[in-house]
C-alpha angles and dihedrals in degrees: 000000000000092000090054091047093049092046093051091046091048092055098046095039092052091049091048093048093050092050094044094048091049091052092049090049090057091051091048096050111110120243088249089068090064097037099098095051090041091055091050091049092047092050092047091048091054091049091051094049093049091044093051092052092049093047091048089054091051092050092048091051091048092052090050092050092050091050090051092050092050090054092055118100098232132125115287092241092055091044091053092049092048091052091048090052091051091049091047092051090047092050091051091052093048092047090051090048092051093049094048128075100229096198109022117181088222091062091052091050091046090052090053091048092048091049091048091051090051092050092049091049090051092050092049090052092055093075095225122164113284094249093051092046092052092048092049092048091047090052092050091048090050091053091046092050091051091051093049091048090052090051094047093048092043091213084141119357101215106232090203092060093046091049091046090052090054091047091051091049089049092051091052092050092050091050090051091050092051090053093055093080095228124159117278094254094048091047091050093050094049092047091049090052092050091048091048092051090048092049092051092050093049092048090051091051093048092050095048120112102200121215114241115260090244088068092059092044091055091043089057090047089051091053089055093047094055094042107151096215092062093051091045091056090051093050091047091056090050093044091054090069098039093047093048093051092047093049093045092053094047091046091066107092101187123070093233094052093046094048092050090048093053090044092052094050092049091052089048089052089050091053092046091054090049088051091048094244091137095160093058093044089049091058093053089049090048091053093050090048095051112110098250091058098029091061092054092099096161092051091054091043089067095055119116119261089251093054090051089053090049090052091051090050091050090050091055093044101048103029095070116048094196091058091046090052090052091048093050090047091050092049092042088237130135121260111242104273097232084080090050090057089058092044092053093047091052096043094050097042108148089226094057105119093212094068089075130004125238092265092054093234110100113070123187115204115238089251090059097054121114113284094005093111089063091047091053091046091051091050090050090053090049096054091050094049119121115265120223132216110241128215099249096208090054091043090054090051091050091049091048090052090051092050091052091051093046091067091061133068119246090248091055091049093048093048091049093050093046091051092052091047092052090050093050094051111014115203111261092005105061118155121248117278119257120267091193093104096050112130098268096042092043090058089052091052089052091050091049090050094239090126129018118242118244109274105260140124126265090248090053090052092050092048092053091048092050093048091050094047094045092050094052092042092057091043090053092052092049092048091051091052093045092052090051094053092043088072092064124073098198118122091242092053091047091050092047091050089051091050090050090053090052089048090052091053090046092051091052092050092045095051092044087057091047091051091047090049093053092044092053090044092056093043096051097047143348105270119232119251088242091058091048093049094048093047091045095053093042091056092041091054091048091052092046089053091050091050093048090050089049093051094046093051096040093107098026131096121213115250119242093204 
């Protein structure tokens, strides 16, 4: 059992550590690492904003033209053709706008370079002394270099340079139109259109409120944090365990084998929880809760009382994330990282208003977002968790099982498992549950080493045995008395019989509470030997008294007087 436990823990812990380390690496990367992609994103964003404004202007103008045409008193056929022409022209403009970068960084740099070349040419024409000329040229080049650096780094995208780049491009287009040799009217219309496009682009640039570069840096960091491949690798490591457990249970064709297999995995899960390997325990629980196993009611019916208690404890632990968080915090253990994947996705949601304020100026780094401190803390716990040595033969078997499943779709796997489950326990015709784990046989399985006993002290074991024996001894005495009075029809006998029934119910409730008390006592702390001895002798005395009473009254009959 220990080799299975260590192998499961090895798989899930390694997957958790890899994911956690990768997340921490993203947080620790300097802003410079994301700068290049951030600049590209910022530039693209500016293009898109300007483009949207320009396209919106074209669409507004088109709508206005169509309304004007519809008001004209002309034949319907002409009206339809005129509207189609307007729409066609509008579509051409929008297509051209979408295919063109309205504010390319290259144009801005080119404008700086062209202006620099002009200034240098002017200085050279002045006929100044060589030394003065060189100094003036060096100064111009220095200014030019600073401007180009500012553009490339996008710390502030100078609107003037962007506007100048558009104006230069417009001048070139006008010059090309004038060279075409068109008629005066056609030339005028084309030039007007170019100037209008240029004016719209410049207006859009002037109206833009650029996001700070930090926003784009953190946006790139966010993309890396929610990278799907990283989460997929984590889930695959977890699924390895859950899928293996599920397949192993369904592979057992007899009721006895299957019941022992489920029992063993539940006891392994119990040990993993005690060892604070919550991610591994969670996968065993997930496998047992999957429909093909969950519906095997007769299999679970044959589990030992202890295994049923373990399953109840796992239900309480894993069915409420808030309680699991508290438990992990209390035990100083890491929360299974599938919950961390969800936490990161929620915290870094692009729509979260606290990433950037309404003015677009205050940027919170991803590490400063709500709940992210706990996520980072959980990842730090995960990477410092104890690693376990797997059983390599078992590990190979688990990997082989995963490879076989990888060739099938999830739907095929689910259908296959459901079919096996239905065959094992057909609806309305399920086989009888196993009696293998009844109290006597369960002890034999423990002695043979087929299953491990629950982890408890010898004193604990004796106390449980005494409580159980005492409870059934008293119940037997009460049943004997009740059966005696049941033979009489007098009111007193009837009332006494009723009282005895109430006493039986009370005894059951009382001893359940006593058992629960001792169980919690042993769970919460290691009891002292003094406590064990006192409890042991108190129960022993009580049982001796019950036995003496039984012996004394063996041949007696209660008096009805």
